[in-house]
C-alpha positions in Angstrom: 16.2 -1.0 -18.4 13.5 -3.3 -19.9 10.6 -4.8 -18.0 8.6 -8.0 -18.6 5.9 -5.8 -20.2 8.5 -4.5 -22.6 9.7 -8.0 -23.5 6.1 -9.2 -24.0 5.4 -6.2 -26.1 8.4 -6.9 -28.3 7.2 -10.5 -28.7 3.7 -9.4 -29.6 5.0 -6.9 -32.2 7.3 -9.5 -33.8 10.5 -7.7 -32.8 11.5 -10.7 -30.6 10.7 -14.3 -31.0 9.1 -16.3 -28.2 12.2 -18.6 -28.1 14.5 -15.6 -27.9 12.5 -14.1 -25.1 12.5 -17.5 -23.2 16.3 -17.8 -23.8 16.9 -14.3 -22.5 14.9 -15.0 -19.3 16.7 -18.2 -18.7 20.1 -16.6 -19.3 19.3 -13.8 -16.8 18.2 -16.4 -14.2 21.5 -18.2 -14.7 23.5 -15.0 -14.4 21.8 -13.9 -11.2 21.5 -17.4 -9.7 17.8 -17.1 -9.0 14.6 -17.7 -10.9 12.6 -14.8 -12.3 9.8 -15.5 -9.9 12.0 -15.5 -6.8 13.4 -12.1 -7.8 9.9 -10.5 -7.4 10.5 -8.0 -10.1 8.3 -4.9 -10.3 8.6 -1.8 -12.4 9.5 1.4 -10.5 12.1 3.2 -12.6 12.9 3.1 -16.2 15.7 5.6 -15.9 16.7 8.7 -13.9 14.3 10.6 -16.1 11.5 9.0 -14.1 12.8 10.7 -11.0 13.2 14.0 -12.8 9.6 13.8 -14.0 8.3 12.6 -10.6 9.8 15.7 -9.0 8.1 17.9 -11.6 4.8 16.1 -11.0 5.1 16.5 -7.2 5.7 20.3 -7.6 2.8 20.6 -10.0 0.4 18.7 -7.7 1.6 20.9 -4.7 0.8 23.9 -6.8 -2.7 22.6 -7.6 -3.4 21.9 -4.0 -2.1 25.4 -2.9 -4.4 27.0 -5.5 -7.3 25.0 -4.3 -6.6 26.0 -0.8 -6.7 29.7 -1.7 -9.9 29.3 -3.7 -11.5 27.6 -0.7 -10.3 30.5 1.5 -11.9 33.0 -0.9 -15.2 31.1 -1.0 -15.6 30.9 2.7 -14.4 34.0 4.5 -13.9 33.8 8.2 -13.6 37.1 10.1 -10.4 37.6 12.1 -10.8 36.7 15.8 -10.9 39.7 18.0 -9.1 38.7 21.2 -10.0 42.1 22.8 -13.8 41.5 22.5 -16.0 39.4 24.7 -17.7 36.7 22.7 -20.8 34.8 23.7 -20.9 31.0 23.7 -23.2 31.1 20.6 -20.9 33.5 18.7 -17.8 31.3 19.6 -19.6 28.2 18.3 -20.6 30.0 15.1 -17.0 31.0 14.6 -15.8 27.5 15.1 -18.4 26.1 12.6 -17.4 28.7 10.0 -13.7 27.9 10.5 -14.5 24.2 10.1 -16.5 24.8 7.0 -13.6 26.8 5.5 -11.1 24.1 6.2 -13.3 21.4 4.7 -13.9 23.6 1.6 -10.2 24.2 1.2 -9.4 20.5 1.5 -12.2 19.5 -0.9 -11.2 22.0 -3.6 -7.5 21.3 -3.2 -7.9 17.5 -3.4 -10.3 17.9 -6.4 -7.8 20.0 -8.3 -5.0 17.5 -7.6 -7.2 14.7 -9.0 -8.1 16.8 -12.0 -4.4 17.6 -12.6 -3.4 13.9 -12.4 -5.6 12.6 -15.3 -4.2 14.8 -18.2 -0.7 14.3 -16.9 -1.3 10.5 -17.0 -2.5 10.7 -20.6 1.1 11.7 -21.6 3.4 10.2 -19.0 1.5 7.0 -18.5 -0.3 6.2 -21.7 2.3 7.6 -24.1 5.7 7.6 -22.3 4.9 4.5 -20.1 7.0 6.0 -17.2 6.8 3.8 -14.1 7.3 6.1 -11.1 5.4 9.1 -12.5 2.5 6.7 -13.3 2.4 5.5 -9.7 2.5 9.0 -8.3 -0.3 10.1 -10.7 -2.5 7.2 -9.8 -2.1 7.7 -6.1 -2.7 11.4 -6.5 -5.8 10.8 -8.6 -7.4 8.2 -6.3 -6.2 9.8 -3.1 -7.5 13.2 -4.3 -10.9 11.7 -5.1 -11.2 10.0 -1.7 -10.0 13.0 0.4 -12.0 15.5 -1.8 -15.3 13.5 -1.5 -14.8 13.1 2.3 -14.2 16.8 2.8 -17.0 17.7 0.4 -19.4 15.7 2.5 -18.2 17.5 5.7 -18.6 20.9 4.0 -22.1 20.1 2.8 -23.4 18.7 6.1 -21.3 20.9 8.5 -18.6 19.9 10.9 -21.0 19.5 13.9 -23.4 17.3 12.2 -20.7 15.3 10.4 -19.0 13.8 13.5 -21.7 11.2 14.3 -21.8 10.0 10.7 -18.1 10.2 9.9 -18.0 6.5 9.1 -20.6 6.9 6.4 -18.6 9.8 4.9 -15.5 7.5 4.7 -17.6 4.7 3.2 -19.2 7.0 0.5 -15.8 8.5 -0.4 -14.4 4.9 -0.6 -17.0 3.8 -3.1 -16.4 6.9 -5.3 -12.6 6.4 -5.0 -12.9 2.7 -6.0 -15.0 3.7 -9.0 -12.3 6.3 -9.9 -9.6 3.6 -9.6 -11.6 1.3 -11.9 -12.0 4.1 -14.5 -8.2 4.7 -14.2 -7.5 1.0 -14.7 -9.7 0.9 -17.8 -7.7 3.7 -19.3 -4.1 3.3 -18.2 -3.7 -0.2 -16.7 -1.2 0.9 -14.0 -0.6 -2.2 -11.8 -0.9 -0.4 -8.5 -4.4 0.7 -9.5 -6.0 -2.5 -8.4 -4.4 -2.2 -4.9 -5.6 1.4 -4.7 -9.2 0.4 -5.6 -9.0 -2.5 -3.0 -7.9 -0.1 -0.3 -10.8 2.2 -1.2 -13.3 -0.7 -0.9 -11.7 -1.8 2.3 -12.1 1.7 3.7 -15.8 1.7 2.6 -16.6 -1.5 4.3 -14.7 -0.6 7.5 -16.4 2.8 7.6 -19.9 1.3 7.2 -19.4 -1.4 9.8 -17.8 1.0 12.4 -20.6 3.5 11.9 -23.3 0.8 12.2 -21.8 -0.5 15.4 -21.3 2.9 17.1 -24.6 2.7 19.0 -23.5 -0.6 20.6 -20.8 1.2 22.6 -18.0 -1.0 21.4 -14.5 0.5 21.2 -14.4 1.8 17.6 -10.6 1.7 17.5 -10.6 -2.0 18.3 -13.4 -2.7 15.9 -11.6 -0.8 13.1 -8.3 -2.6 14.0 -9.7 -6.1 13.6 -11.8 -5.2 10.5 -8.5 -4.0 9.0 -7.1 -7.5 9.8 -10.0 -9.2 8.1 -9.7 -6.9 5.1 -6.0 -7.6 4.9 -6.7 -11.3 4.7 -9.3 -10.8 2.0 -6.8 -8.6 0.0 -4.1 -11.2 0.5 -6.5 -13.9 -1.0 -7.2 -11.5 -3.9 -3.5 -11.1 -4.5 -3.1 -14.8 -4.6 -5.8 -15.0 -7.3 -3.7 -12.6 -9.5 -0.5 -14.5 -8.6 -1.9 -17.9 -9.5 -2.9 -16.6 -12.9 0.8 -15.9 -13.7 3.1 -18.4 -11.8 6.0 -17.6 -14.1 5.6 -13.9 -13.3 6.1 -12.6 -16.8 3.0 -10.4 -17.2 1.3 -7.4 -15.7 -0.7 -9.7 -13.4 2.4 -10.3 -11.3 2.9 -6.6 -10.8 -0.7 -6.2 -9.7 -0.3 -9.1 -7.2 2.9 -7.4 -5.9 1.1 -4.2 -5.0 -1.8 -6.2 -3.5 0.6 -8.1 -1.3 2.3 -4.9 -0.3 -1.1 -3.5 0.8 -2.3 -6.6 2.6 0.9 -7.2 4.6 0.7 -4.2 7.0 -3.1 -4.7 7.3 -2.4 -8.3 8.5 0.7 -7.6 10.6 -0.2 -4.4 12.5 -3.4 -5.6 14.3 -1.7 -8.8 15.5 1.4 -7.1 16.9 -0.6 -4.1 18.2 -2.8 -6.4 20.2 0.4 -8.0 21.7 1.3 -4.5 22.9 4.6 -4.4 20.9 4.3 -0.6 20.2 2.5 0.3 23.3 5.4 2.1 24.9 5.7 -0.3 27.9 7.7 -3.5 28.4 6.1 -6.4 26.4 7.5 -9.2 28.6 9.5 -12.2 27.6 6.5 -14.3 26.7 5.1 -11.7 24.2 8.6 -11.1 22.8 9.0 -14.8 22.0 5.4 -14.8 20.6 6.4 -12.0 18.2 9.4 -14.0 17.0 7.2 -17.1 16.5 4.7 -15.1 14.5 7.4 -13.6 12.4 8.8 -17.1 11.7 5.2 -18.1 10.6 5.1 -15.1 8.4 8.4 -16.1 6.9 7.1 -19.6 6.1 4.0 -18.1 4.4 6.3 -15.6 2.5 8.4 -18.5 1.3 5.4 -20.5 0.2 3.8 -17.7 -1.8 7.2 -16.4 -2.9 6.4 -12.8 -1.7 8.5 -10.9 0.9 6.0 -8.2 1.8 4.9 -9.9 5.0 8.5 -10.1 6.2 9.1 -6.4 5.5 5.8 -5.2 7.2 6.5 -7.1 10.4 10.2 -6.1 10.6 9.8 -3.2 13.0 7.9 -5.3 15.5 10.6 -8.0 15.5 13.3 -5.3 16.0 11.4 -4.1 19.1 11.0 -7.7 20.4 14.6 -8.6 19.9 15.9 -5.4 21.4 13.7 -6.2 24.5 15.1 -9.7 24.8 18.7 -8.6 24.5 18.1 -5.8 27.1 16.4 -8.2 29.5 19.2 -10.8 29.3 22.0 -8.4 30.1 23.3 -7.1 26.8 22.2 -3.6 27.6 25.1 -1.7 26.0 25.0 -3.8 22.8 21.2 -4.0 22.5 21.0 -1.9 19.3 24.1 -3.4 17.7 23.1 -7.0 18.5 19.6 -6.5 17.3 20.8 -5.0 14.0 23.4 -7.7 13.6 20.9 -10.6 14.1 18.1 -9.1 11.9 20.6 -8.0 9.2 22.3 -11.3 9.1 19.0 -13.2 9.0 17.6 -11.1 6.1 20.8 -11.3 4.1 21.0 -15.1 4.6 17.4 -15.5 3.6 18.0 -13.4 0.5 21.1 -15.2 -0.5 19.6 -18.7 0.0 15.9 -17.9 -0.7 15.6 -20.5 -3.5 17.0 -23.5 -1.7 15.2 -22.6 1.6 12.0 -22.2 -0.4 12.5 -25.6 -2.1 12.7 -27.1 1.4 9.7 -25.4 2.7 7.6 -26.3 -0.3 7.9 -29.9 0.8 5.2 -29.3 3.4 2.8 -27.9 0.7 0.3 -30.3 -1.0 1.5 -31.2 -4.5 -1.5 -29.6 -6.3 -0.8 -26.3 -4.5 2.9 -26.6 -5.2 2.3 -27.0 -9.0 0.1 -23.8 -9.0 2.7 -21.7 -7.1 5.8 -20.1 -8.7 8.8 -22.4 -9.1 12.2 -21.7 -7.5 13.9 -23.7 -10.3 15.7 -21.7 -13.0 13.7 -23.2 -15.8 13.2 -21.8 -19.3 10.3 -19.3 -19.2 8.3 -18.9 -22.4 6.7 -15.7 -23.3 2.9 -15.7 -22.8 0.7 -16.2 -25.8 
């Protein structure tokens, strides 16, 4: 299995001419009946060996975390709780603080060891072997380990009691350090998902800072964080479009970067909207809200068709399933609620997939011409290799 990066590398090395690469892309578009851009290709697996290596990496990272946990347990010893003795309130509080310190220390060391393990493994499996799935796991392990480790380290240094009022600042600080770690990883390895990981870290930083700053106002922190997540999602979506517009033919690494950014932005945009409508609140949402959910999903579908990315549709799918199930149940199809919901959604998704290109060509008619020229084409044209 060869990716666009492999084809571009072959062209750059002279093993394949630009005309041959363009002809190959055009041929594959004809065979599959869809343009390269509409397929939304991204590299996840080169072969089954990727899965084999990924399993080995997961076991190795689990071992690193387990060793770190035991080291933390050795560094902060907590005496066994004696249920037969009478403890004063002060002694109980001291015991709780020591237990919290041990937990924070365990998490900090475990996450740090995971991050430290990921980098040398990436030197071989990412830089030399160019394996897709292992590279993604190692990147997530590295950035996630830095973020979690820094947060836990802050709690361990300050103490669990003192850290609660300033938890947002801990998250913000850890987000900055994780973003820097993602940037360093990108400079070294150029894994496409790295940009999304760094963007998530920066979003966590800003959200943590704003939530912490607004705490004295008495505003509901959950609602504030929810809508800040929505705003961050819109910003990341715009950032994804910047990468997309640099590669409308979707033949370079920029397209892969944009894919992961869209995948990150989609749930950040969808969840706050549908959560506010009460879709997942556990109570009946009402006919009006159910119809609103469907209308919003259709709007998401139009946006997805225009930008030629399916992430918004996938992220909002669970909410549409709930809304449709409610409507079928309300209008009498109680026994067939699940079956009818699955039938309607499944048919709609398969039809959209089968006729994505002609539907998109129709929707693009509402888009201004200068925007249309900048966006990916749904026509199966000859695609030249980038210079």
